[in-house]
MARBA-3410 file (N, C-alpha, C, O; in Angstrom, 1 decimal):
245
120.4,-162.7,33.5,121.1,-163.1,32.8,120.7,-162.7,31.0,119.6,-162.5,30.5 ~ 122.0,-162.6,30.4,121.4,-162.7,28.8,121.3,-163.9,27.9,122.0,-164.9,28.1 ~ 120.5,-163.7,27.0,120.5,-165.1,26.5,121.5,-165.4,25.5,122.1,-164.6,24.8 ~ 121.5,-166.9,25.5,122.3,-167.6,24.8,122.1,-167.6,23.0,121.2,-168.4,22.5 ~ 122.7,-166.9,22.2,122.5,-166.6,21.0,123.2,-167.5,20.3,123.3,-167.4,19.1
124.0,-168.8,20.9,124.9,-169.6,19.9,123.7,-171.2,20.1,124.3,-172.2,19.6 ~ 122.7,-171.6,20.6,121.9,-172.1,20.5,120.7,-172.1,20.0,120.0,-171.2,20.5 ~ 120.3,-172.8,19.3,118.7,-172.9,18.9,118.2,-172.5,20.2,118.8,-172.6,21.3 ~ 116.4,-171.8,19.9,115.5,-171.5,20.7,114.4,-172.3,19.9,114.3,-172.7,18.7 ~ 113.7,-172.6,20.9,112.2,-173.4,20.8,111.5,-173.2,21.2,111.6,-173.8,22.2
110.1,-172.5,21.1,108.8,-172.3,21.9,107.7,-173.7,22.0,107.2,-174.4,21.2 ~ 107.7,-173.6,22.9,106.6,-175.2,23.7,105.7,-174.9,24.0,105.8,-173.7,24.3 ~ 104.1,-175.5,24.4,103.1,-174.9,24.8,103.2,-175.4,26.1,102.8,-174.8,27.0 ~ 103.8,-176.9,26.2,103.9,-178.1,27.7,104.9,-177.0,28.6,105.5,-175.9,28.5 ~ 104.4,-178.3,29.7,105.1,-176.8,30.9,106.7,-177.6,30.9,106.9,-178.7,30.3
107.6,-177.0,31.7,109.2,-177.3,31.4,109.4,-177.4,32.8,109.2,-176.4,33.5 ~ 109.9,-178.8,33.4,110.2,-179.7,34.5,111.6,-180.3,34.2,111.8,-180.8,33.1 ~ 112.5,-180.2,35.4,113.6,-181.1,34.7,113.4,-182.9,34.7,113.3,-183.6,35.7 ~ 113.5,-183.2,33.4,113.9,-184.2,33.4,112.5,-185.0,32.9,112.5,-186.2,32.6 ~ 111.5,-184.3,32.8,110.1,-184.5,32.1,110.3,-184.1,30.5,110.4,-183.1,29.8
110.1,-185.4,30.2,110.5,-185.2,28.7,109.3,-185.1,27.6,108.4,-186.1,27.6 ~ 109.2,-184.0,26.7,107.8,-183.5,25.9,108.1,-184.1,24.3,109.2,-183.9,23.7 ~ 106.9,-185.0,23.9,107.2,-184.7,22.9,107.0,-183.6,21.6,106.2,-182.7,21.7 ~ 107.7,-183.8,20.6,107.7,-182.9,20.0,106.4,-183.0,18.6,106.0,-184.0,17.9 ~ 106.1,-181.6,18.6,104.6,-181.7,17.8,105.0,-182.0,16.4,106.2,-182.2,16.5
104.5,-182.1,14.9,104.6,-182.7,13.7,105.5,-181.4,13.0,106.5,-181.5,12.3 ~ 104.9,-180.6,13.4,106.2,-179.5,12.9,107.1,-179.2,13.5,108.2,-179.0,13.0 ~ 107.1,-179.2,14.5,108.6,-178.9,15.4,109.2,-180.0,15.2,110.3,-180.0,15.6 ~ 108.8,-181.2,14.5,109.5,-182.5,14.2,110.4,-182.2,12.9,111.6,-182.5,12.9 ~ 109.9,-181.9,12.0,110.5,-181.0,10.7,111.4,-180.3,10.5,112.3,-180.4,9.7
111.1,-179.1,11.8,111.4,-178.1,11.9,113.1,-178.9,12.5,114.2,-179.0,12.0 ~ 112.8,-179.4,13.5,114.3,-180.1,14.3,115.2,-181.2,13.3,116.4,-181.4,13.3 ~ 114.5,-181.6,12.7,115.0,-183.3,12.0,115.1,-182.5,10.5,116.2,-182.6,10.2 ~ 114.5,-181.8,9.6,114.8,-181.9,8.6,115.4,-180.3,8.3,116.0,-179.9,7.3 ~ 114.9,-179.4,9.3,115.6,-178.0,8.6,116.5,-177.6,9.2,117.4,-177.0,8.7
116.5,-178.0,10.7,117.7,-177.5,11.4,119.4,-179.2,10.9,120.6,-179.2,10.5 ~ 118.5,-179.9,11.1,119.2,-181.5,10.9,119.4,-182.1,12.5,120.2,-183.0,12.8 ~ 118.8,-181.5,13.1,119.5,-182.0,14.6,119.8,-183.7,14.5,119.2,-184.3,13.7 ~ 120.4,-184.2,15.2,120.7,-185.8,15.9,120.2,-185.5,17.3,119.8,-184.5,17.9 ~ 120.4,-187.3,17.7,119.7,-187.7,18.7,121.4,-187.2,19.5,122.5,-187.3,19.0
120.8,-186.5,20.9,121.7,-186.0,21.4,122.5,-184.5,21.7,123.4,-184.0,22.5 ~ 121.6,-183.9,20.4,121.8,-182.4,20.6,121.1,-181.8,21.3,119.9,-182.1,21.5 ~ 121.7,-180.6,21.8,121.0,-179.7,22.6,120.6,-178.6,21.9,121.0,-178.1,20.9 ~ 119.2,-178.3,23.1,118.1,-177.1,22.8,118.0,-175.8,23.5,118.8,-175.7,24.5 ~ 117.4,-175.0,23.3,116.8,-174.4,25.0,115.2,-173.8,24.3,114.8,-173.4,23.2
114.8,-173.9,25.2,113.5,-174.7,25.3,112.6,-173.3,26.1,113.3,-172.9,27.1 ~ 111.6,-172.8,25.9,111.0,-172.0,26.6,109.5,-172.1,26.1,109.1,-172.7,25.1 ~ 108.6,-171.4,27.3,106.9,-171.8,26.9,106.2,-170.1,27.4,105.0,-170.0,27.3 ~ 106.9,-169.2,27.9,106.5,-168.3,28.8,105.6,-168.0,30.0,104.8,-167.1,30.2 ~ 106.1,-169.4,30.8,105.8,-169.5,31.6,106.9,-170.0,32.9,106.8,-169.6,34.0
107.7,-170.8,32.5,108.9,-171.3,33.2,110.2,-171.1,32.9,111.2,-171.9,33.1 ~ 110.2,-169.8,32.2,112.2,-169.5,32.2,112.3,-170.2,30.8,111.4,-170.5,30.1 ~ 113.5,-170.4,30.6,113.9,-170.7,29.7,115.0,-172.0,30.4,115.3,-171.9,31.5 ~ 115.3,-173.0,29.7,115.7,-174.2,29.7,116.6,-174.7,28.7,116.6,-174.3,27.6 ~ 117.7,-175.7,29.3,118.4,-176.3,28.1,117.9,-178.1,28.4,117.7,-178.9,29.4
117.9,-178.1,26.9,116.9,-179.6,26.8,118.4,-180.4,25.6,119.3,-180.0,24.9 ~ 117.9,-181.9,26.3,118.6,-182.9,25.1,117.4,-183.4,24.0,116.2,-183.4,24.4 ~ 117.6,-183.6,23.0,117.0,-184.6,21.8,116.9,-185.5,21.7,118.0,-186.0,21.3 ~ 115.9,-186.3,22.0,116.2,-187.8,21.8,115.4,-188.6,20.7,114.3,-188.1,20.6 ~ 115.6,-189.6,19.9,115.0,-190.0,19.2,114.6,-191.1,19.1,115.2,-192.0,18.6
113.3,-191.0,19.5,113.1,-192.9,19.9,112.8,-193.6,18.8,113.2,-194.8,18.6 ~ 112.1,-193.0,17.9,111.8,-193.5,16.2,112.1,-192.4,15.3,112.2,-191.2,15.4 ~ 112.1,-193.5,14.2,112.4,-192.3,12.5,111.3,-191.1,12.6,111.6,-190.1,11.9 ~ 110.0,-191.1,13.3,109.0,-190.4,13.0,109.2,-189.7,14.6,108.1,-189.2,14.9 ~ 109.9,-189.6,15.3,109.5,-189.2,16.8,110.7,-188.5,17.3,111.8,-189.1,17.4
110.5,-187.2,17.7,111.6,-186.6,18.6,110.8,-186.5,19.8,109.6,-186.1,19.8 ~ 111.7,-186.9,21.3,111.4,-186.3,22.5,112.3,-185.3,22.9,113.5,-185.2,22.5 ~ 111.7,-184.3,23.7,112.6,-183.3,23.8,113.0,-183.4,25.6,111.9,-183.4,26.2 ~ 113.8,-183.5,26.3,114.1,-183.6,27.7,115.2,-182.6,28.2,116.4,-182.4,27.9 ~ 114.2,-182.0,29.2,114.8,-180.8,29.9,115.3,-181.0,30.9,114.8,-181.7,31.9
116.7,-180.2,30.9,118.2,-180.7,31.6,118.2,-179.6,32.8,118.7,-179.9,33.9 ~ 117.9,-178.6,32.7,118.0,-177.5,33.8,117.7,-176.0,33.0,117.8,-175.5,31.9 ~ 117.2,-175.9,34.1,116.9,-174.2,33.6,118.6,-173.4,33.5,119.7,-173.5,34.1 ~ 118.1,-172.6,32.3,118.9,-171.0,32.2,118.9,-170.0,32.6,119.9,-169.3,33.0 ~ 117.6,-169.7,32.7,117.1,-168.2,32.8,115.8,-168.3,33.1,115.0,-168.9,32.5
115.7,-167.2,34.5,114.0,-167.4,35.3,113.3,-166.7,34.5,113.4,-165.7,33.7 ~ 112.4,-167.6,34.8,110.8,-166.7,34.2,111.2,-164.9,34.3,112.1,-164.7,35.1 ~ 110.7,-164.0,33.8,110.7,-162.6,34.3,109.1,-162.3,34.1,108.2,-162.9,33.5 ~ 109.2,-161.1,34.7,108.2,-160.5,35.1,107.1,-160.3,33.6,107.8,-160.3,32.6 ~ 106.0,-160.2,33.4,105.4,-159.4,31.9,105.7,-158.4,31.9,106.0,-157.7,32.9
105.8,-158.1,30.9,106.5,-156.6,30.3,104.8,-155.8,30.4,103.7,-156.2,29.9 ~ 105.1,-154.5,31.2,103.9,-153.8,31.5,103.4,-152.9,30.2,102.3,-152.4,30.3 ~ 103.8,-152.9,29.2,103.7,-151.5,28.1,102.6,-152.6,27.4,102.5,-153.8,27.4 ~ 101.9,-151.8,26.8,100.5,-152.4,26.1,100.8,-151.7,24.9,101.2,-150.6,24.8 ~ 100.6,-152.7,23.8,101.0,-152.2,22.1,99.5,-151.8,21.7,98.8,-152.9,21.8
98.8,-151.1,21.5,97.6,-150.9,20.7,97.5,-150.5,19.2,97.4,-149.3,19.1 ~ 97.6,-151.0,18.4,97.6,-151.1,16.8,96.2,-151.0,16.0,95.3,-151.7,16.3 ~ 96.1,-150.0,14.7,95.6,-150.5,14.1,96.1,-151.4,12.9,97.3,-151.3,12.5 ~ 95.3,-152.4,12.3,96.0,-153.2,11.6,96.2,-152.7,10.4,95.3,-152.0,9.9 ~ 97.7,-153.1,9.7,97.9,-153.1,8.7,98.0,-154.1,7.6,97.9,-155.3,7.9
98.2,-153.8,6.7,98.4,-154.6,5.3,98.7,-156.1,5.9,98.6,-156.1,7.1 ~ 99.1,-157.4,5.2,100.3,-158.3,5.4,101.4,-158.0,4.9,101.8,-157.2,4.0 ~ 102.2,-158.8,5.9,103.7,-158.0,5.4,104.1,-156.8,6.5,105.0,-156.9,7.3 ~ 103.4,-155.8,6.3,103.8,-154.8,7.0,103.3,-155.0,8.6,103.9,-154.5,9.6 ~ 102.5,-155.5,8.7,101.6,-155.8,10.1,102.7,-157.1,10.6,103.3,-157.0,11.6
102.8,-158.3,9.9,103.7,-158.7,10.5,105.6,-158.3,11.0,106.4,-158.7,11.8 ~ 105.7,-157.4,9.9,107.2,-156.8,11.2,106.4,-155.9,12.4,106.8,-156.0,13.5 ~ 105.5,-155.3,12.0,105.1,-154.4,13.3,105.0,-155.3,14.3,105.5,-155.1,15.4 ~ 104.2,-156.4,14.0,103.7,-157.6,15.5,105.7,-157.7,16.1,106.1,-157.4,17.2 ~ 106.4,-158.1,15.2,107.7,-158.8,15.3,108.5,-157.5,16.1,109.3,-157.8,17.1
108.4,-156.4,15.8,109.1,-155.7,16.7,108.8,-154.9,17.4,109.5,-154.0,17.7 ~ 107.3,-155.0,18.1,106.7,-154.9,19.0,106.9,-155.8,20.4,106.9,-155.6,21.6 ~ 107.1,-156.5,19.9,107.5,-157.7,20.8,109.3,-157.7,21.4,109.7,-157.9,22.5 ~ 110.2,-157.4,20.0,111.6,-157.5,20.2,111.7,-155.9,21.5,112.4,-155.8,22.5 ~ 110.6,-154.9,21.0,110.7,-153.8,22.0,109.6,-154.0,23.5,109.3,-153.2,24.4
109.4,-154.9,23.3,109.1,-154.9,25.0,107.5,-154.9,25.3,107.1,-154.8,26.5 ~ 106.4,-155.0,24.3,105.1,-155.2,24.3,104.6,-156.2,25.4,105.0,-157.3,25.1 ~ 103.9,-156.0,26.6,103.1,-156.9,27.1,102.2,-157.5,26.3,102.3,-158.7,25.9 ~ 101.3,-156.6,25.9,100.0,-156.9,25.1,99.9,-156.3,23.5,100.3,-155.3,23.1 ~ 99.2,-157.2,22.8,98.7,-157.2,21.4,97.5,-156.5,21.3,96.6,-157.1,21.9
97.2,-155.5,20.8,95.6,-155.1,21.0,95.6,-154.4,19.5,96.2,-153.4,19.2 ~ 94.9,-155.0,18.6,94.1,-154.8,17.3,93.1,-154.1,17.7,92.3,-154.4,18.5 ~ 93.2,-152.6,16.8,92.6,-151.7,17.2,91.4,-151.0,16.1,91.9,-150.0,15.6 ~ 90.7,-151.1,15.8,89.5,-151.0,14.5,89.4,-149.5,14.4,88.8,-148.8,15.3 ~ 89.9,-149.0,13.4,89.4,-146.8,13.7,89.0,-147.0,12.6,88.9,-148.1,12.1
88.5,-145.5,12.0,87.9,-145.2,10.5,88.6,-145.4,9.6,88.1,-146.1,8.7 ~ 89.9,-145.0,9.7,90.3,-145.0,8.4,91.5,-146.4,8.5,92.6,-146.3,7.9 ~ 91.2,-147.2,9.0,91.6,-148.3,8.7,92.6,-149.5,7.6,92.8,-150.5,8.2 ~ 92.9,-149.5,6.9,93.5,-150.7,5.9,93.4,-152.2,6.2,92.5,-152.8,5.6 ~ 93.8,-152.7,6.8,94.3,-153.8,7.1,93.2,-154.4,8.2,92.4,-153.9,8.9
93.4,-155.8,8.0,92.0,-156.7,8.6,92.8,-158.0,9.6,93.9,-158.4,9.5 ~ 92.1,-158.2,10.1,92.6,-159.3,11.2,91.7,-160.4,10.9,90.6,-160.4,11.3 ~ 92.2,-161.5,10.3,91.7,-163.1,9.9,91.0,-163.7,11.1,89.9,-164.0,11.5 ~ 92.5,-163.6,11.6,93.0,-164.7,12.9,94.3,-164.3,13.5,95.3,-163.9,12.9 ~ 93.9,-164.6,15.4,94.9,-163.6,15.8,96.0,-164.6,16.1,97.0,-164.2,16.7
95.9,-166.1,15.7,96.8,-167.1,15.6,98.2,-166.6,14.8,99.4,-166.8,15.1 ~ 97.7,-165.9,13.7,99.2,-165.6,12.8,99.8,-164.6,13.9,100.9,-164.7,14.5 ~ 98.8,-163.4,14.2,99.6,-162.9,15.3,100.9,-163.4,16.5,102.0,-163.1,16.8 ~ 100.0,-164.3,16.9,100.7,-165.1,17.9,102.0,-165.7,17.1,103.2,-165.7,17.4 ~ 101.3,-166.1,16.0,102.3,-167.2,15.6,104.0,-166.3,15.7,105.1,-166.6,16.1
103.5,-165.2,15.1,104.9,-163.9,15.0,105.8,-163.7,15.9,107.1,-163.8,15.9 ~ 104.8,-163.5,16.9,105.1,-163.2,18.3,105.8,-164.0,18.8,106.7,-163.6,19.5 ~ 105.6,-165.1,18.6,106.3,-166.1,18.9,108.3,-166.5,18.1,109.5,-166.6,18.5 ~ 107.9,-166.5,17.5,109.0,-166.4,16.2,109.5,-164.9,16.4,110.6,-164.9,15.8 ~ 109.4,-163.8,16.9,110.2,-163.1,17.5,110.9,-163.0,18.9,112.0,-162.5,19.0
110.4,-163.6,19.7,110.6,-164.2,20.8,111.9,-165.1,20.6,113.0,-164.9,21.1 ~ 111.6,-166.3,19.6,113.0,-167.5,19.6,113.7,-166.5,19.1,114.5,-166.1,20.0 ~ 113.9,-165.8,18.2,115.0,-165.1,17.6,115.7,-164.2,18.4,116.9,-164.1,18.3 ~ 114.9,-163.3,19.3,115.5,-162.7,20.4,115.8,-162.9,21.3,116.7,-162.0,21.6 ~ 115.6,-163.7,22.1,115.7,-164.4,23.3,115.4,-164.0,24.3,116.0,-163.8,25.4
113.2,-163.8,23.7,112.7,-163.0,24.9,112.2,-164.5,25.4,112.3,-165.5,24.8 ~ 111.6,-164.2,26.9,110.6,-165.0,27.1,109.3,-165.2,27.6,108.7,-166.2,27.7 ~ 109.0,-163.8,28.0,108.0,-163.3,28.2,107.0,-163.1,27.1,106.9,-161.8,26.9 ~ 106.3,-163.8,26.4,105.4,-163.7,25.5,104.3,-162.8,25.9,103.6,-162.9,26.9 ~ 104.1,-161.8,24.7,102.7,-161.1,24.8,101.7,-161.8,24.7,101.4,-162.8,24.0
101.0,-161.0,25.6,99.1,-161.6,25.0,98.9,-161.1,23.8,99.5,-160.1,23.4 ~ 97.9,-161.8,23.2,97.2,-161.5,21.8,95.6,-161.1,21.9,94.7,-161.8,21.9 ~ 95.7,-160.0,22.0,93.8,-159.7,22.1,93.1,-159.6,20.9,93.7,-159.4,19.8 ~ 91.6,-159.9,21.0,90.9,-159.8,19.6,91.1,-158.8,19.7,91.6,-158.2,20.6 ~ 90.2,-158.3,18.2,90.0,-156.8,17.7,88.9,-156.3,18.4,87.9,-156.9,18.8
89.2,-154.4,18.6,88.1,-154.3,19.3,87.9,-153.1,18.4,88.6,-152.9,17.4 ~ 86.9,-151.9,18.9,86.7,-150.7,17.7,87.4,-149.9,19.0,87.2,-150.0,20.2 ~ 88.2,-148.9,18.2,88.5,-147.4,19.4,87.7,-147.0,20.5,88.2,-146.8,21.6 ~ 86.3,-147.1,20.3,85.5,-146.7,20.5,84.6,-147.1,21.8,84.1,-146.4,22.6 ~ 84.8,-148.3,21.6,84.5,-149.6,22.4,85.7,-149.5,23.2,85.3,-149.3,24.4
86.9,-149.7,23.1,88.1,-149.9,23.7,88.0,-148.3,25.3,88.0,-148.4,26.6 ~ 88.1,-147.6,24.5,87.9,-146.4,25.1,86.8,-146.3,25.7,86.7,-145.0,25.8 ~ 85.6,-147.0,26.3,84.4,-146.4,26.8,85.0,-147.5,27.9,84.3,-147.3,28.9 ~ 85.7,-148.2,28.1,85.7,-149.4,28.7,87.1,-149.6,29.8,87.2,-150.3,30.8 ~ 88.3,-148.6,29.1,89.4,-148.5,29.5,89.8,-148.0,31.2,89.6,-147.0,31.9
90.2,-149.0,31.3,90.9,-148.6,33.0,91.7,-147.2,33.4,92.8,-146.9,32.9 ~ 91.3,-146.7,34.1,91.5,-145.2,34.3,93.1,-144.9,34.8,93.8,-143.9,34.9 ~ 93.3,-146.3,35.3,94.9,-146.1,35.7,96.1,-146.6,34.7,97.2,-147.0,34.9 ~ 95.5,-146.7,33.5,96.5,-147.0,32.8,96.5,-145.9,31.9,95.4,-145.4,31.6 ~ 98.0,-145.2,31.2,97.9,-144.0,30.5,97.8,-144.5,29.1,98.4,-145.6,28.8
97.2,-144.0,28.4,97.1,-144.3,26.5,98.1,-143.2,25.7,97.5,-142.2,25.1 ~ 99.2,-143.3,25.5,100.1,-142.6,24.9,99.9,-142.7,23.1,100.2,-143.7,22.5 ~ 99.3,-141.7,22.5,99.0,-142.4,21.2,99.7,-141.4,20.6,99.9,-140.4,21.2 ~ 100.3,-141.7,18.8,101.0,-140.4,18.3,99.9,-139.8,17.1,99.2,-140.3,16.2 ~ 100.1,-138.6,17.5,99.3,-137.8,16.9,100.1,-136.9,15.6,101.0,-136.1,15.9
99.9,-137.2,14.3,100.7,-136.6,13.5,100.2,-135.2,13.0,100.7,-134.5,12.1 ~ 98.8,-135.0,13.8,98.3,-133.5,13.8,98.7,-132.7,14.7,98.2,-131.6,14.9 ~ 99.8,-133.1,15.4,100.3,-132.6,16.9,101.2,-130.8,16.1,101.5,-130.7,14.9 ~ 101.5,-130.1,16.7,102.0,-129.0,16.2,103.3,-129.4,16.8,104.1,-129.7,15.9 ~ 103.8,-129.6,17.9,104.9,-130.3,18.1,106.1,-131.2,17.7,105.7,-131.8,16.7
107.1,-131.5,17.8,107.6,-132.2,17.1,109.0,-132.6,17.9,110.1,-132.6,17.3 ~ 108.7,-132.8,19.6,109.8,-133.1,20.4,108.9,-134.0,21.5,108.6,-133.4,22.5 ~ 108.7,-135.4,21.4,107.9,-135.9,22.6,108.6,-136.1,23.9,108.0,-136.8,24.8 ~ 109.8,-135.6,23.8,110.5,-136.0,25.3,109.6,-135.3,26.3,109.1,-136.0,27.2 ~ 109.4,-133.8,26.0,109.3,-133.0,27.1,107.8,-133.5,27.8,107.4,-133.0,28.8
107.1,-134.5,27.1,105.4,-134.6,27.2,105.7,-136.2,27.8,104.7,-136.7,28.4 ~ 106.5,-136.7,27.7,107.1,-138.0,28.0,107.5,-138.1,29.6,107.2,-138.9,30.4 ~ 108.0,-137.3,29.7,108.8,-137.0,31.2,107.8,-136.6,31.8,107.8,-137.1,32.9 ~ 106.8,-135.8,31.7,105.7,-135.3,32.8,104.8,-136.8,33.4,104.3,-137.0,34.5 ~ 104.8,-137.7,32.4,104.2,-138.6,32.9,104.2,-139.4,33.8,105.3,-140.1,33.9
103.4,-139.6,34.6,103.6,-140.0,36.5,103.2,-141.6,36.0,103.9,-142.5,36.5 ~ 102.5,-141.8,35.5,101.9,-143.7,35.4,103.0,-144.5,35.0,103.7,-144.3,34.0 ~ 103.2,-145.5,35.7,103.9,-146.7,35.3,103.1,-147.9,34.2,103.8,-148.7,33.5 ~ 101.5,-147.7,34.3,101.3,-148.6,33.4,101.3,-147.7,32.5,101.5,-146.5,32.7 ~ 101.2,-148.3,31.0,101.1,-147.3,29.8,101.0,-148.1,29.0,101.3,-149.3,29.0
100.2,-147.3,27.9,99.5,-148.4,27.0,100.0,-147.3,25.6,99.7,-146.1,25.8 ~ 100.8,-147.7,24.4,100.8,-147.2,23.3,99.7,-147.1,21.9,99.2,-148.2,21.6 ~ 99.4,-146.1,21.3,98.4,-146.0,20.3,98.6,-145.7,19.2,98.2,-144.6,18.8 ~ 99.4,-146.4,18.4,99.6,-146.0,17.1,98.2,-146.2,15.7,97.8,-147.4,15.7 ~ 97.6,-145.5,15.0,96.7,-145.4,14.4,97.4,-145.8,12.6,98.6,-145.9,12.4
96.3,-146.0,11.8,96.5,-146.4,10.7,97.1,-145.7,9.4,97.0,-144.4,9.2 ~ 97.6,-146.6,8.6,98.4,-145.3,7.5,97.5,-144.2,7.3,98.1,-143.1,7.3 ~ 96.3,-144.1,7.1,95.6,-142.7,6.8,95.2,-142.0,7.9,94.3,-141.2,7.8 ~ 95.8,-142.3,9.0,95.8,-141.8,10.1,94.6,-141.8,11.0,94.0,-142.9,10.9 ~ 94.1,-141.0,11.8,93.4,-141.2,12.7,92.2,-139.9,12.3,92.5,-138.7,12.1
90.6,-140.3,12.3,90.0,-139.1,11.7,90.2,-138.2,13.0,90.7,-138.3,14.1 ~ 89.5,-137.2,12.2,89.2,-135.9,13.5,88.1,-135.9,14.5,88.0,-134.9,15.3 ~ 87.3,-136.8,14.4,86.2,-137.1,15.4,87.3,-138.2,16.0,87.6,-138.2,17.2 ~ 87.7,-138.7,15.5,88.5,-139.4,16.7,89.7,-138.8,17.5,89.8,-138.9,18.7 ~ 90.6,-138.2,16.9,91.0,-137.1,17.3,91.0,-136.4,18.5,91.9,-136.2,19.3
89.5,-135.7,18.5,89.2,-135.2,19.2,88.2,-135.8,20.6,87.7,-135.2,21.5 ~ 88.1,-136.8,20.4,87.4,-138.0,21.0,88.9,-138.6,22.2,88.9,-138.9,23.4 ~ 90.0,-138.7,21.1,90.8,-139.0,21.9,91.8,-137.7,23.2,91.9,-137.7,24.5 ~ 92.1,-137.0,22.6,92.1,-135.5,23.5,90.8,-135.1,24.2,90.6,-133.9,24.6 ~ 90.2,-135.7,24.4,89.2,-135.3,25.2,89.1,-135.9,26.9,88.5,-135.5,27.8
89.9,-137.1,26.7,90.3,-138.4,27.8,91.2,-137.5,28.8,92.0,-136.7,28.5 ~ 91.1,-137.8,29.8,92.0,-137.6,31.0,93.2,-138.3,31.0,94.3,-138.0,31.6 ~ 92.9,-139.6,30.1,93.7,-140.8,30.8,94.4,-140.7,29.5,95.1,-141.7,29.5 ~ 94.6,-140.0,28.3,94.9,-139.8,27.0,96.2,-138.9,26.9,95.9,-137.7,27.3 ~ 97.2,-139.0,26.6,98.5,-138.3,26.1,99.2,-138.3,24.9,100.2,-138.9,24.6
98.2,-137.5,24.0,99.4,-136.9,22.4,100.4,-136.8,22.6,100.8,-136.2,23.6 ~ 101.3,-137.5,21.5,102.3,-137.3,21.4,103.2,-136.8,20.1,102.3,-137.0,19.2 ~ 104.1,-136.4,19.5,104.4,-136.0,18.2,105.4,-137.0,18.1,105.6,-137.9,18.9 ~ 106.2,-136.7,16.5,107.0,-137.8,16.7,108.3,-137.4,15.3,108.6,-137.9,14.3 ~ 108.6,-136.3,16.0,109.2,-135.1,15.3,108.5,-134.7,13.9,107.3,-134.8,13.7
109.6,-134.1,13.0,109.2,-133.2,11.9,108.8,-133.8,10.7,108.0,-133.2,9.9 ~ 109.2,-135.0,10.6,108.7,-135.9,9.5,107.3,-137.3,9.6,107.0,-138.2,10.5 ~ 107.0,-136.9,8.5,105.5,-137.9,8.5,106.3,-139.2,8.1,107.1,-139.2,7.1 ~ 105.9,-140.8,9.3,106.2,-141.8,9.6,105.2,-142.4,8.8,104.2,-141.8,8.3 ~ 105.7,-143.7,8.5,104.8,-144.5,8.0,104.2,-145.5,9.7,104.6,-145.2,10.9
103.6,-146.4,9.5,102.6,-146.6,10.4,103.4,-147.2,11.4,103.6,-146.7,12.6 ~ 104.2,-148.8,10.8,105.1,-149.5,11.3,106.3,-148.6,11.6,106.8,-149.1,12.7 ~ 107.1,-147.4,11.2,107.7,-146.7,11.4,107.5,-146.2,12.8,108.3,-146.2,13.8 ~ 106.2,-145.6,12.6,106.2,-144.7,14.0,105.8,-145.6,15.0,105.6,-145.3,16.2 ~ 105.6,-147.0,14.7,105.4,-147.6,16.3,106.7,-148.3,16.6,106.8,-148.3,17.8
107.6,-148.7,16.1,109.2,-149.0,16.0,109.8,-147.5,17.3,110.3,-147.7,18.4 ~ 109.3,-146.0,16.5,110.2,-145.1,17.0,109.4,-144.7,18.3,109.9,-144.3,19.4 ~ 108.1,-144.9,18.1,107.4,-144.2,19.4,107.9,-145.4,20.3,108.8,-144.9,21.0 ~ 107.9,-146.6,20.6,108.1,-147.5,21.6,109.5,-147.5,22.3,109.9,-147.7,23.5 ~ 110.4,-147.2,20.9,111.5,-146.7,21.6,111.8,-145.3,22.4,112.9,-145.2,23.0
111.2,-144.4,22.3,111.1,-143.4,23.1,110.7,-143.3,24.5,111.1,-142.6,25.4 ~ 109.7,-144.4,24.4,109.0,-144.4,25.2,109.4,-145.1,26.4,109.4,-144.8,27.6 ~ 110.0,-146.7,25.5,111.1,-147.4,26.9,112.5,-146.5,27.0,113.4,-147.0,27.7 ~ 112.7,-145.3,26.5,113.7,-144.8,26.7,114.0,-143.9,27.9,115.0,-143.9,28.6 ~ 112.2,-142.8,27.9,112.0,-142.4,28.6,111.2,-142.7,30.5,111.5,-142.3,31.6
110.3,-143.3,30.0,109.3,-143.7,30.7,109.5,-145.3,31.4,109.2,-145.6,32.5 ~ 110.0,-146.4,30.2,109.9,-147.8,30.4,111.3,-148.7,30.8,112.2,-148.3,31.5 ~ 111.3,-149.2,30.5,111.8,-150.6,31.4,113.7,-150.0,30.6,114.6,-150.7,31.0 ~ 114.0,-149.0,29.6,115.3,-149.1,29.6,115.8,-147.9,30.6,117.0,-147.6,30.7 ~ 114.8,-147.2,31.3,114.9,-146.4,32.6,115.3,-146.8,33.2,115.4,-146.3,34.3
END
């Protein structure tokens, strides 16, 4: 069932059950009452990443309080996306874009990875989650990705499950076409690894290429920025071996 983009959508943490009212937080009150200027009896779509999407009615029991009353489920909760996105943090602004696009492209896990040439920092994963929620609200997505704490590349690889293949964008690969490589991948559990602006170090490339569960791919004849490479790689993976296929 397709999303309804004619109605406003709002993420809430609470469970969603028909007729069980939920009080809006102070931030949600400000957004609904002062930004959107919604009034008593207005309808909105709610989701929490667990209970599907619900049409709800707003009630104003007082001037400083909004109550959200779920009326009916409009879309059931889908399965969590199986594509994991592993990324070296970028600078503020571009990382916000990167996270939003990864959510739009169907990432089920966002895993910051600290590499030797990494330029950005993760001070608080809550900001990443807020960006993920905003992208989901705007794009009709119901299944929110998990946001993991940053981990060093070497540490992550040492404990990586062998049944999930890592596909990583290798700017040093001599080829140009990722399609034949992806078409040969048999695993259904996939993770995409995109490095920092400076690329992976030679030591990191050697480590990645030495692991049986890692597959390097090129991304065409042009040098792409890390955030552009992420969107390009997510698109080609979803088209060839992901949920577009």
